[in-house]
C-alpha positions as CSV (number, residue, x, y, z in Angstrom):
1,X,0.1,0.0,0.1
2,X,1.6,3.4,-0.9
3,X,1.8,5.9,1.5
4,X,1.0,9.5,0.8
5,X,1.7,13.0,2.2
6,X,-1.4,15.4,3.0
7,X,0.2,17.4,-0.2
8,X,0.0,14.3,-2.4
9,X,-3.1,13.5,-1.5
10,X,-4.7,16.6,-2.3
11,X,-3.2,15.9,-5.3
12,X,-4.6,12.9,-5.8
13,X,-7.8,13.7,-5.5
14,X,-7.9,16.5,-8.2
15,X,-6.2,14.5,-10.6
16,X,-8.8,11.9,-9.8
17,X,-11.8,14.0,-10.0
18,X,-10.2,15.5,-13.0
19,X,-10.3,11.9,-14.7
20,X,-13.6,10.9,-13.6
21,X,-15.2,14.0,-15.1
22,X,-13.6,13.4,-18.3
23,X,-14.4,10.1,-17.9
24,X,-17.8,10.8,-18.2
25,X,-18.2,13.2,-20.6
26,X,-16.5,11.0,-23.2
27,X,-18.5,7.4,-22.3
28,X,-21.1,7.6,-24.5
29,X,-18.7,8.7,-27.1
30,X,-16.7,5.8,-26.8
31,X,-19.5,3.3,-26.1
32,X,-20.8,4.4,-29.5
33,X,-17.1,4.3,-31.2
34,X,-17.0,0.7,-29.8
35,X,-19.8,-0.3,-31.0
36,X,-18.7,0.6,-34.1
37,X,-15.4,-0.8,-34.4
38,X,-16.8,-4.3,-33.0
39,X,-19.4,-4.4,-36.4
40,X,-16.9,-3.4,-38.7
41,X,-14.2,-6.0,-37.6
42,X,-15.8,-8.6,-40.1
43,X,-13.3,-11.6,-40.0
44,X,-10.9,-10.1,-37.7
45,X,-9.5,-12.1,-34.9
46,X,-9.9,-10.8,-31.5
47,X,-7.0,-10.2,-29.5
48,X,-8.4,-11.5,-26.3
49,X,-9.2,-14.7,-28.0
50,X,-5.8,-14.8,-29.2
51,X,-3.9,-13.9,-26.0
52,X,-5.7,-16.1,-24.3
53,X,-4.8,-19.3,-26.7
54,X,-1.2,-18.0,-26.4
55,X,-0.8,-18.2,-22.6
56,X,-2.9,-21.5,-22.8
57,X,-0.5,-22.9,-24.8
58,X,3.1,-21.6,-23.4
59,X,1.4,-22.7,-19.8
60,X,0.7,-25.9,-20.9
61,X,4.3,-26.7,-22.2
62,X,5.5,-25.4,-19.0
63,X,3.4,-28.1,-17.1
64,X,4.8,-30.5,-19.1
65,X,8.1,-29.3,-18.4
66,X,6.8,-29.4,-14.6
67,X,8.1,-25.7,-14.5
68,X,6.0,-22.8,-12.5
69,X,5.3,-19.9,-14.1
70,X,6.5,-16.6,-12.5
71,X,3.7,-14.4,-10.9
72,X,2.2,-11.3,-12.7
73,X,4.1,-8.4,-11.8
74,X,2.7,-5.6,-9.7
75,X,0.6,-2.5,-10.8
76,X,4.1,0.2,-10.6
77,X,5.9,-2.9,-12.8
78,X,3.7,-3.5,-15.3
79,X,2.9,0.3,-15.9
80,X,6.5,1.5,-16.2
81,X,7.3,-1.6,-18.7
82,X,4.3,-1.4,-21.0
83,X,4.6,2.8,-21.1
84,X,8.3,2.0,-22.4
85,X,7.4,-0.7,-24.6
86,X,4.8,1.0,-26.3
87,X,5.1,4.7,-26.0
88,X,8.8,5.0,-25.3
89,X,8.5,7.3,-21.9
90,X,8.5,6.2,-18.6
91,X,5.0,7.0,-16.6
92,X,4.7,9.8,-14.6
93,X,4.4,10.3,-11.1
94,X,0.6,10.6,-10.9
95,X,0.0,7.9,-13.8
96,X,2.0,5.9,-11.5
97,X,-0.3,6.4,-8.5
98,X,-3.8,6.8,-10.4
99,X,-3.1,3.4,-11.8
100,X,-2.3,1.8,-8.5
101,X,-5.5,3.4,-7.0
102,X,-7.8,1.8,-10.4
103,X,-9.8,-0.5,-8.9
104,X,-11.1,-1.9,-12.4
105,X,-10.1,-5.4,-13.3
106,X,-9.5,-4.7,-16.9
107,X,-7.6,-1.1,-15.7
108,X,-4.1,-3.1,-17.9
109,X,-6.1,-3.5,-21.1
110,X,-7.5,-0.3,-20.5
111,X,-3.9,1.8,-20.4
112,X,-2.7,-0.7,-23.3
113,X,-5.7,0.9,-25.5
114,X,-4.8,4.4,-24.3
115,X,-0.9,3.9,-25.0
116,X,-1.6,2.6,-28.7
117,X,-3.6,5.6,-29.4
118,X,-1.1,8.4,-27.6
119,X,1.6,9.9,-30.8
120,X,3.8,8.4,-27.9
121,X,3.7,5.1,-29.6
122,X,3.8,6.6,-33.6
123,X,7.2,8.3,-32.2
124,X,8.5,5.1,-30.3
125,X,8.3,2.6,-33.3
126,X,9.1,5.3,-35.7
127,X,12.4,5.6,-34.1
128,X,12.8,1.9,-33.2
129,X,12.6,1.3,-37.2
130,X,15.3,3.9,-37.7
131,X,17.7,2.1,-35.5
132,X,16.9,-1.2,-37.4
133,X,17.7,0.1,-41.0
134,X,20.1,2.7,-40.3
135,X,22.8,0.9,-37.9
136,X,22.8,-1.6,-40.3
137,X,23.5,1.1,-43.2
138,X,26.4,0.8,-45.9
139,X,26.6,4.2,-46.8
140,X,26.8,7.0,-44.1
141,X,25.1,9.4,-46.3
142,X,22.0,8.2,-45.1
143,X,22.2,9.9,-42.1
144,X,20.6,13.1,-44.0
145,X,17.4,11.9,-44.3
146,X,17.2,9.9,-41.3
147,X,14.5,12.8,-39.5
148,X,12.7,12.4,-42.8
149,X,12.1,8.8,-42.6
150,X,11.4,9.1,-38.7
151,X,8.8,11.7,-39.4
152,X,7.5,9.5,-42.4
153,X,7.3,6.4,-39.9
154,X,5.8,8.2,-37.2
155,X,3.0,9.0,-39.7
156,X,2.5,5.7,-40.9
157,X,2.1,4.2,-37.3
158,X,-0.4,7.7,-36.2
159,X,-2.2,6.4,-39.2
160,X,-2.1,2.4,-37.8
161,X,-0.8,1.6,-41.8
162,X,-0.8,-2.2,-42.5
163,X,2.7,-3.4,-41.8
164,X,2.5,-4.9,-46.1
165,X,2.2,-1.3,-46.7
166,X,4.9,-0.1,-45.1
167,X,7.1,-2.9,-46.5
168,X,5.6,-2.0,-50.1
169,X,6.2,1.8,-49.8
170,X,9.6,1.0,-48.3
171,X,10.3,-1.4,-51.5
172,X,8.9,0.8,-53.9
173,X,10.1,4.0,-53.2
174,X,11.7,7.1,-55.9
175,X,12.6,10.6,-55.1
176,X,14.6,12.9,-53.4
177,X,15.4,11.6,-49.9
178,X,15.1,14.9,-48.5
179,X,11.8,14.5,-49.2
180,X,10.7,11.3,-49.6
181,X,11.3,9.3,-46.0
182,X,10.3,5.9,-47.5
183,X,13.4,5.9,-49.9
184,X,15.6,5.4,-46.5
185,X,16.3,1.4,-46.6
186,X,17.6,2.1,-50.8
187,X,19.5,4.8,-49.8
188,X,21.0,3.2,-46.6
189,X,22.3,0.5,-48.8
190,X,23.2,3.2,-52.1
191,X,20.5,1.0,-54.1
192,X,23.1,-1.9,-54.3
193,X,21.1,-5.2,-55.4
194,X,23.1,-7.6,-53.1
195,X,22.9,-5.1,-50.3
196,X,19.4,-4.5,-50.5
197,X,18.7,-8.4,-51.3
198,X,20.4,-9.3,-48.2
199,X,18.6,-6.5,-46.1
200,X,14.9,-7.2,-47.2
201,X,15.3,-10.9,-46.2
202,X,16.8,-10.3,-43.1
203,X,13.4,-7.7,-42.3
204,X,10.9,-8.8,-43.9
205,X,11.5,-12.2,-43.7
206,X,13.8,-12.6,-40.8
207,X,16.0,-14.7,-43.2
208,X,19.8,-14.2,-43.6
209,X,20.3,-15.2,-47.0
210,X,23.3,-12.9,-47.5
211,X,25.4,-16.3,-46.6
212,X,24.9,-17.2,-50.0
213,X,26.1,-14.5,-51.6
214,X,29.3,-16.3,-52.3
215,X,28.3,-19.8,-51.7
216,X,25.9,-22.1,-51.0
217,X,24.3,-21.6,-47.6
218,X,26.4,-23.5,-45.2
219,X,23.6,-24.2,-42.0
220,X,20.4,-23.2,-44.6
221,X,18.7,-25.1,-48.0
222,X,19.7,-21.5,-49.8
223,X,21.3,-21.9,-52.8
224,X,23.6,-19.2,-54.0
225,X,21.8,-19.0,-57.2
226,X,18.5,-18.1,-54.6
227,X,20.7,-15.3,-53.1
228,X,20.9,-13.2,-56.7
229,X,17.7,-14.2,-57.8
230,X,16.5,-12.4,-55.5
231,X,18.9,-9.4,-56.3
232,X,17.5,-9.1,-59.5
233,X,14.8,-7.1,-58.5
234,X,16.8,-4.2,-58.1
235,X,19.0,-3.9,-60.7
236,X,17.5,-1.0,-62.0
237,X,17.3,1.0,-59.0
238,X,19.7,4.1,-58.6
239,X,21.0,6.3,-56.3
240,X,22.4,9.1,-57.8
241,X,23.2,13.2,-56.6
242,X,20.8,15.9,-57.1
243,X,22.5,18.4,-59.4
244,X,23.6,21.7,-57.9
245,X,21.1,21.0,-55.0
246,X,21.7,22.8,-51.9
247,X,21.5,21.5,-49.7
248,X,23.0,18.6,-50.8
249,X,20.8,16.1,-51.8
250,X,20.4,12.8,-53.6
251,X,17.3,10.8,-55.3
252,X,16.3,7.9,-56.1
253,X,15.3,6.7,-59.7
254,X,14.5,4.0,-61.9
255,X,16.7,3.1,-65.0
256,X,14.7,1.2,-67.2
257,X,15.8,0.0,-70.6
258,X,15.1,3.1,-72.3
259,X,18.8,4.2,-71.7
260,X,21.6,3.7,-74.6
261,X,24.2,3.6,-72.9
262,X,22.7,0.8,-70.9
263,X,21.4,-0.8,-74.0
264,X,25.1,-0.6,-75.5
265,X,26.5,-1.9,-72.6
266,X,24.1,-4.8,-72.4
267,X,24.6,-5.9,-76.1
268,X,28.5,-5.9,-75.4
269,X,27.8,-8.9,-72.7
270,X,25.3,-10.6,-74.6
271,X,26.1,-10.4,-78.5
272,X,23.7,-12.2,-79.7
273,X,21.2,-9.7,-81.3
274,X,24.4,-7.5,-82.9
275,X,25.1,-10.9,-84.7
276,X,21.5,-11.6,-85.8
277,X,21.4,-7.8,-87.1
278,X,24.9,-7.5,-89.0
279,X,26.8,-10.9,-89.7
280,X,25.6,-10.8,-93.0
281,X,27.2,-14.1,-94.0
282,X,26.7,-16.0,-90.9
283,X,30.2,-17.0,-90.5
284,X,30.0,-15.7,-86.5
285,X,32.7,-12.8,-86.9
286,X,31.8,-8.8,-87.8
287,X,33.8,-7.1,-90.1
288,X,33.9,-3.6,-90.5
289,X,32.7,-3.6,-94.0
290,X,29.6,-5.8,-92.6
291,X,28.6,-3.1,-90.2
292,X,29.4,0.0,-92.4
293,X,26.8,2.3,-92.4
294,X,25.6,0.9,-89.0
295,X,25.5,2.2,-85.5
296,X,28.5,0.0,-84.4
297,X,30.6,1.7,-87.4
298,X,31.5,4.7,-85.1
299,X,33.2,2.6,-82.0
300,X,33.8,-0.6,-84.1
301,X,37.9,0.3,-84.6
302,X,38.2,0.8,-80.7
303,X,36.4,-2.6,-80.4
304,X,38.8,-4.1,-82.4
305,X,41.9,-2.4,-80.9
306,X,40.2,-4.0,-77.5
307,X,39.2,-7.2,-78.5
308,X,40.4,-8.6,-81.4
309,X,42.9,-11.6,-80.0
310,X,44.3,-13.2,-83.9
311,X,44.6,-9.9,-85.6
312,X,42.2,-10.5,-88.3
313,X,40.5,-7.3,-87.9
314,X,37.2,-9.4,-87.3
315,X,35.1,-9.5,-84.2
316,X,33.9,-12.9,-82.5
317,X,30.8,-13.1,-79.8
318,X,33.3,-14.5,-77.3
319,X,35.8,-11.7,-78.0
320,X,33.7,-8.9,-77.6
321,X,32.4,-10.6,-74.5
322,X,35.9,-10.7,-73.2
323,X,36.3,-6.8,-73.3
324,X,36.7,-6.6,-69.8
325,X,33.5,-4.1,-67.9
326,X,34.4,-0.8,-66.9
327,X,34.5,-0.5,-62.8
328,X,31.6,1.7,-63.2
329,X,29.3,-0.1,-65.2
330,X,26.8,-1.4,-62.8
331,X,25.5,1.9,-63.3
332,X,24.6,1.2,-66.9
333,X,23.2,-2.4,-66.4
334,X,19.5,-2.9,-66.6
335,X,19.6,-6.5,-66.1
336,X,21.8,-8.3,-62.5
337,X,24.7,-10.4,-63.2
338,X,25.9,-13.1,-60.9
339,X,29.2,-12.6,-60.6
340,X,31.9,-15.3,-61.8
341,X,34.0,-16.4,-58.6
342,X,36.3,-17.8,-60.8
343,X,36.9,-14.9,-63.0
344,X,36.0,-11.1,-61.0
345,X,36.7,-9.3,-64.0
346,X,33.9,-11.1,-66.1
347,X,30.2,-9.7,-66.7
348,X,29.2,-13.0,-65.0
349,X,25.9,-14.7,-65.7
350,X,22.7,-13.1,-66.2
351,X,20.1,-13.6,-63.4
352,X,16.2,-12.9,-63.6
353,X,14.7,-12.3,-60.5
354,X,12.9,-14.9,-58.6
355,X,11.8,-15.0,-55.2
356,X,13.4,-17.6,-53.2
357,X,10.5,-18.7,-51.4
358,X,7.8,-17.4,-53.8
359,X,7.2,-17.4,-57.7
360,X,9.4,-16.1,-60.2
361,X,9.0,-13.1,-61.8
362,X,7.6,-12.1,-65.3
363,X,10.3,-10.9,-67.8
364,X,10.4,-7.4,-69.2
365,X,9.3,-5.6,-66.1
366,X,10.8,-2.2,-65.4
367,X,11.9,-1.1,-62.1
368,X,9.0,-0.4,-60.5
369,X,7.1,-3.3,-61.4
370,X,9.9,-5.5,-60.5
371,X,9.9,-4.0,-57.0
372,X,5.8,-4.0,-57.1
373,X,6.1,-7.6,-57.7
374,X,8.5,-8.3,-55.1
375,X,6.6,-7.0,-52.5
376,X,3.5,-8.5,-54.0
377,X,5.4,-11.9,-53.6
378,X,7.1,-10.6,-49.8
379,X,3.5,-9.9,-48.2
380,X,1.4,-12.7,-49.9
381,X,-0.5,-14.2,-47.0
382,X,0.7,-17.4,-48.9
383,X,4.3,-16.3,-47.7
384,X,4.0,-17.5,-43.7
385,X,8.1,-15.8,-43.0
386,X,6.3,-12.2,-43.6
387,X,4.0,-12.5,-40.8
388,X,6.3,-15.1,-38.5
389,X,9.3,-12.3,-39.2
390,X,7.8,-9.0,-37.6
391,X,5.6,-11.2,-34.8
392,X,9.0,-12.8,-33.8
393,X,10.5,-9.3,-33.4
394,X,7.8,-7.5,-31.8
395,X,7.4,-10.6,-28.8
396,X,11.5,-10.5,-28.4
397,X,11.3,-6.4,-28.2
398,X,8.6,-6.5,-25.5
399,X,9.9,-9.8,-23.9
400,X,13.2,-9.9,-24.1
401,X,13.5,-13.0,-26.0
402,X,11.6,-14.5,-29.0
403,X,10.5,-17.9,-30.8
404,X,13.7,-17.9,-32.6
405,X,17.4,-16.0,-31.4
406,X,18.7,-14.1,-33.0
407,X,15.3,-12.4,-34.1
408,X,16.4,-12.2,-37.5
409,X,17.6,-15.4,-38.6
410,X,14.8,-17.6,-38.9
411,X,13.8,-20.2,-41.7
412,X,12.7,-23.5,-42.7
413,X,16.0,-25.0,-41.6
414,X,15.7,-23.3,-37.9
415,X,13.5,-24.6,-35.0
416,X,11.1,-21.9,-32.9
417,X,10.8,-22.6,-29.3
418,X,6.6,-22.8,-28.8
419,X,6.0,-23.2,-32.6
420,X,2.3,-23.0,-31.8
421,X,2.3,-19.9,-30.2
422,X,3.8,-18.2,-33.0
423,X,1.4,-19.6,-35.3
424,X,-1.4,-18.7,-33.4
425,X,0.4,-14.9,-33.1
426,X,0.8,-14.8,-37.0
427,X,-2.1,-16.4,-38.2
428,X,-4.1,-13.9,-36.1
429,X,-1.8,-10.9,-37.2
430,X,-2.6,-11.9,-40.6
431,X,-6.3,-12.5,-40.2
432,X,-5.9,-8.9,-39.2
433,X,-4.5,-7.3,-41.9
434,X,-1.2,-7.2,-40.7
435,X,-2.1,-4.5,-38.4
436,X,0.6,-3.6,-35.7
437,X,-1.5,-2.3,-33.2
438,X,-3.5,-5.4,-33.1
439,X,0.0,-7.4,-32.8
440,X,1.0,-5.2,-30.4
441,X,-1.8,-5.2,-28.0
442,X,-2.2,-9.0,-28.1
443,X,1.2,-9.1,-27.0
444,X,1.0,-6.9,-24.4
445,X,-2.4,-8.6,-22.9
446,X,-0.5,-12.2,-22.5
447,X,-0.2,-13.3,-19.0
448,X,3.6,-14.1,-20.3
449,X,3.8,-10.2,-21.1
450,X,2.7,-9.5,-17.6
451,X,5.3,-11.7,-15.7
452,X,7.7,-10.5,-13.4
453,X,11.5,-10.5,-14.8
454,X,14.0,-13.3,-13.8
455,X,17.3,-13.1,-14.7
456,X,19.2,-16.1,-16.7
457,X,21.1,-17.7,-13.9
458,X,24.6,-18.9,-15.5
459,X,24.7,-22.9,-15.3
460,X,20.9,-23.3,-14.5
461,X,18.5,-24.4,-17.6
462,X,16.6,-21.5,-18.6
463,X,12.9,-22.0,-19.5
464,X,11.6,-19.2,-22.3
465,X,8.9,-17.4,-21.5
466,X,8.1,-18.7,-17.8
467,X,9.1,-15.2,-17.0
468,X,9.8,-11.6,-18.4
469,X,13.6,-11.6,-19.6
470,X,15.6,-8.1,-18.6
471,X,15.6,-6.3,-21.2
472,X,18.0,-2.9,-21.7
473,X,16.3,0.7,-22.5
474,X,16.9,1.6,-26.2
475,X,19.0,4.9,-26.4
476,X,16.3,6.8,-27.3
477,X,14.3,5.9,-24.6
478,X,16.7,6.4,-21.8
479,X,17.2,10.0,-23.4
480,X,13.4,10.6,-23.0
481,X,13.2,9.0,-19.4
482,X,16.2,11.7,-18.5
483,X,14.6,14.7,-19.7
484,X,10.9,13.5,-17.8
485,X,12.9,12.8,-14.8
486,X,14.4,16.5,-14.8
487,X,11.4,18.2,-16.9
488,X,13.2,20.0,-19.7
489,X,12.1,19.5,-23.7
490,X,16.5,18.9,-24.2
491,X,19.8,18.4,-22.6
492,X,22.3,21.1,-23.7
493,X,24.5,19.4,-26.8
494,X,28.1,19.5,-27.5
495,X,27.5,21.1,-31.1
496,X,30.6,21.1,-32.0
497,X,31.1,17.4,-31.8
498,X,30.3,15.4,-34.7
499,X,30.0,15.2,-38.8
500,X,28.4,18.7,-39.2
501,X,26.9,17.2,-42.7
502,X,24.9,14.5,-40.7
503,X,22.1,16.8,-39.3
504,X,20.9,14.1,-36.6
505,X,24.1,14.1,-35.2
506,X,24.0,17.8,-34.2
507,X,21.4,17.5,-31.8
508,X,21.7,16.4,-28.0
509,X,19.2,13.4,-28.8
510,X,21.2,12.4,-31.8
511,X,24.8,12.6,-29.7
512,X,23.0,10.5,-26.9
513,X,21.8,8.0,-29.2
514,X,25.3,7.6,-31.1
515,X,26.5,6.7,-27.6
516,X,23.8,4.6,-26.2
517,X,22.0,3.4,-29.3
518,X,22.2,0.0,-30.2
519,X,21.0,-2.5,-33.1
520,X,17.4,-3.7,-31.8
521,X,18.1,-7.0,-33.9
522,X,21.2,-7.8,-31.3
523,X,20.7,-10.5,-28.3
524,X,19.6,-8.7,-25.0
525,X,22.5,-10.9,-23.4
526,X,25.0,-9.5,-26.1
527,X,24.1,-5.7,-25.2
528,X,26.1,-4.7,-22.2
529,X,27.1,-1.2,-21.3
530,X,30.3,0.4,-21.7
531,X,32.7,2.9,-19.6
532,X,31.9,6.0,-22.5
533,X,27.9,5.8,-21.6
534,X,28.2,5.2,-18.0
535,X,31.2,8.3,-17.9
536,X,28.5,10.5,-19.4
537,X,25.6,9.1,-17.0
538,X,28.0,10.1,-14.2
539,X,29.5,13.5,-15.1
540,X,27.8,15.1,-18.2
541,X,27.3,18.9,-17.2
542,X,24.1,18.7,-19.0
543,X,22.5,16.3,-16.2
544,X,24.8,17.2,-13.2
545,X,24.0,21.1,-13.9
546,X,19.7,19.9,-13.5
547,X,20.7,17.9,-10.5
548,X,21.0,21.1,-8.1
549,X,18.5,22.0,-5.5
550,X,18.6,26.0,-6.3
551,X,16.2,27.1,-8.7
552,X,13.2,25.9,-10.5
553,X,15.0,22.5,-10.9
554,X,12.4,19.3,-10.6
555,X,14.9,18.4,-7.5
556,X,14.5,21.7,-5.8
557,X,10.9,21.6,-6.1
558,X,11.2,18.5,-4.1
559,X,12.9,19.6,-1.5
560,X,11.0,22.5,-1.1
561,X,7.3,21.1,-1.5
562,X,8.3,18.4,0.5
563,X,10.3,19.3,4.1
564,X,9.7,15.9,5.2
565,X,12.3,13.0,4.3
566,X,9.9,10.6,4.7
567,X,7.8,12.1,2.0
568,X,10.8,13.4,-0.1
569,X,12.0,9.8,-0.8
570,X,9.1,8.6,-2.2
571,X,8.8,11.6,-4.6
572,X,12.3,10.8,-5.9
573,X,11.6,7.3,-6.1
574,X,8.0,7.9,-8.3
575,X,10.3,10.6,-10.5
576,X,13.2,8.5,-11.4
577,X,12.0,4.8,-11.3
578,X,8.1,5.0,-11.2
579,X,7.8,2.9,-8.3
580,X,8.2,3.8,-4.5
581,X,11.0,3.0,-2.4
582,X,11.1,-0.7,-0.3
583,X,11.1,-0.4,3.5
584,X,15.1,-1.4,3.2
585,X,15.3,1.2,0.6
586,X,13.8,3.9,2.6
587,X,15.6,3.2,6.0
588,X,19.1,3.4,3.9
589,X,18.2,6.5,2.4
590,X,16.9,8.4,5.6
591,X,19.7,7.5,7.5
592,X,22.1,8.8,5.0
593,X,20.1,12.1,4.9
594,X,20.4,12.2,8.5
595,X,23.9,11.1,8.2
596,X,25.1,14.5,6.2
597,X,25.0,17.9,7.1
598,X,23.4,19.2,3.8
599,X,20.1,18.0,2.7
600,X,20.0,19.3,-0.2
601,X,23.2,18.0,-1.2
602,X,22.0,14.8,0.3
603,X,18.8,14.8,-1.7
604,X,21.1,15.6,-4.6
605,X,23.2,12.5,-4.2
606,X,20.1,10.5,-3.8
607,X,18.7,11.3,-7.1
608,X,21.8,11.1,-9.1
609,X,22.3,7.1,-7.6
610,X,18.7,6.9,-8.7
611,X,19.3,8.0,-12.0
612,X,22.9,6.5,-12.7
613,X,20.9,2.8,-11.2
614,X,20.8,0.0,-13.7
615,X,17.2,-0.3,-13.2
616,X,17.0,3.6,-14.3
617,X,18.4,2.0,-18.4
618,X,16.5,-0.9,-18.1
619,X,12.8,-2.2,-17.9
620,X,11.6,-4.5,-15.1
């Protein structure tokens, strides 16, 4: 039971009465909206039913293993966890108190719904996907459209765009990267077909097919040809600078068959059509006489000088194909060539697009038609890996571990834990039109998600989902929590650092993220803090400058408004860790303040230690 000072109790009563008034004013509107929503669901599968099925399947497996599932987390821990997961922020002190006082048995469902309606939900998940894409970027110039991507992705989540639509928009993007946020994935990898094939498979299918780039996959069934058939969807997309643009920018464009230079390059690599048109005596050689008054005449002498190996002043098909491909030839190729590992200088073998888990694409398509076809293959309901990949990813993000680990290395040769649970979620997600809010809501409503955290003990068997796994907050979430604790919109940044060309690095949030952010695809046990992070939290002038008890800082307000230590200490815990202190913590804190001559300095030390605790930067 929480203990409140008279001042805090007055605040609680006012907040509570205001909340009741708002709920009464909107109850009829909510009821009408809920009724309308339910009538339009059609074949959609309810979150509650799927969440219950998930729990029954998990708990049945735990019983077979004679494992007792952990108890549910208390209200404080649940609220902090779900607020970070869905909205990327910590709950306020008032939210924690009111949630604890609420006797409604469905209050957890209610707060989940409210968080999913908030703009914080859209911003949080937009930043998550920013990290997924940019932390694997092969071209650091891509950072110049980081803000545009985040804004675009925020809009997608705010409008609850389906996951298949978001995937399609990312794969079929064109235009100026400073104006079109959906160009992020293509821009981040310079429009390179092999890189785009690898990231498309990893992000949207959870399959690491890039290992088949140079050889058949060593541990999966994918052949080398499968990788390059996927890359063959992208040879006509280009990233190129926009001439004379200020500030400097780039654009994603299509390079289709209409380009004359591309056609010439194609003919040199596959001269079959040249011989059909110009080899009049069909002797398998082209001579200067045969190409007179044709488009080849102008460059024929140069071709002879480069390719005529026997000195007969004529060219065979093999001699033409032996002409070394220029280093920049890829920009002119409109078909994809699988590299010849035995002869890297050769043009390679022309490969037509085929999705390795789908169907061969029709020949003769333009760039956008190819990429649209790929998107349809990927997002089709008949392709189970599309739904499984995102379900596994979001489940792992919210529970600390997935059905497959690593989360982006699944596939037919891999084994999932609780495969029936994964299928239940994937089937429901697909039936609900790839609705991301439906998926988040379903996961958050499971008992598996709401259990207490239990740390894995080395040397002892780990049973997945018997409890929540410890999860470190992402850099953006930690930054937001710090600004909430100190009641500021931003932290002062060292604007002299970072690369001035990349706008994101010049903001305090950008600099903080570059120090604290990790690839969200990384397994939690591989994520550890480092010395620069610890030094920042302990010594940062931006943070230490907000710890004072003079002026109008948060700490100064608490010191003034709660003159009794037994009231001030719980306020600091609620502000920083979103919970009240335990009896043992309360005793230690009171003794420390009493042993210190200066109460304000003792409170500063207490707040500093709470912000620097491991609990502050992890979910619990």
